[in-house]
N, C-alpha and C positions, 0 to 999 in steps of 0.2 A: 473533545467537546462537541463535535458533530453529533455524537451518539446521544448526548444528554440534553441538547438544546432544541428549541422549537421556534417556528416563525422566523422573524427577522434576525434574531440572534443566531439561529442555525444557519441561515443564508450567509451571514457574515463569517461564521466559522468555516463554512464550505469554501468561500472565496479565499480565506486565509490558508486553508489546507491546500487548495489548488496553487496558490502562489508559492507555497513551500515545495510542492512537487516540481514546480518550474525551476526553482533554485536548485533542488536536488538533481533534476535532469541535466541542467547545465553543468553542474559540478561533475557528475558522472561522465558526461561527454568529454570534459577537459582531462580528467585523470585517467580515464580508461583507454584513451587513444583509439577509440572506436571498437574496442574489444568489449565483451559482455560484462565483465566484472570490474569493481572499483580498482582492483589490483591488476587489471588487464585480462590476461588469458585464464588465470586461475582464480578460483573461489578463495576468498580470504576472510580475515577477521572483520573487516568493515562490512563486507557483504552479509555476514552472519548477524551483525548488529542491526541490519535493516530487515531481518526476517519478519518482524511484526507487520511490516508493510504488506508482505505477501499474505500473511495469515489474516489480518484484520481488514484489508481493503474491501472485500466483499460485504462484510458486516457494516462498514461505514457507508458503503453505497446503499445498502438495503435500508438502514436506519435513516439516512439522510434523503432517501428517495432521489438519488442522482447517480450518474455514472462518471467515474473518474476516466477522463479521456486519454488513457495511457498511450494507445496506438496513434491517435491523432495529434496530440499536443506534447507528449513526453516520449519521444522515440528511444532515447537512451534507457529510460526506466522500463519501457515496454520490452526492449531486448533483454535487459537485466532480469525482469520478471520471468520471461520465457526461459532464459538460461538457468535461473535459480530453481524454477519449478521442474526443470528437466535434469537437474544435477543428480547423479546417482548417489551422492553423499547426503543431499538434503531432502530430496523428494520423499523418500521412505519415512522420514520422521516428521514431516510437516503435518500439523493437525488438519482435520477435515474442515474446509471452509464453511460448509453448511452447518456443522455443529457450532462453530464460533459465531456464525450469524444468528442461529437460534438462541444461543447463550446471550448474546448482546441484546437482542430484541427483548428477551425475557427480563434482563437487568433493567432495560429502559422502562418497560411496563411497570415493574415493581417500584422504580424510583419516581415515576410520575403519579402512581396511585397514592 
């Protein structure tokens, strides 16, 4: 919703998204035992289910004109994002974040016009 809303509605959607990141960060901290992935030391199915977070977060930040404070407020997600992006299994197949951002911005422009 952050991508398609404007003004106060977008601000509310951003706050909702940040609250969701907080919940996800806490859950990751509990189940990972301090290790980078949801399953612990190894990349697993749950990690792959969250791949859109990796792919779409730059587009959400650009469209919403805000920065998701992964490093400052979500340390478990920050470590997970780093591990996920460095994974020799996942990194080669992740789409280019700049292309996703361009796509998202173009979709927004078309939907607003």
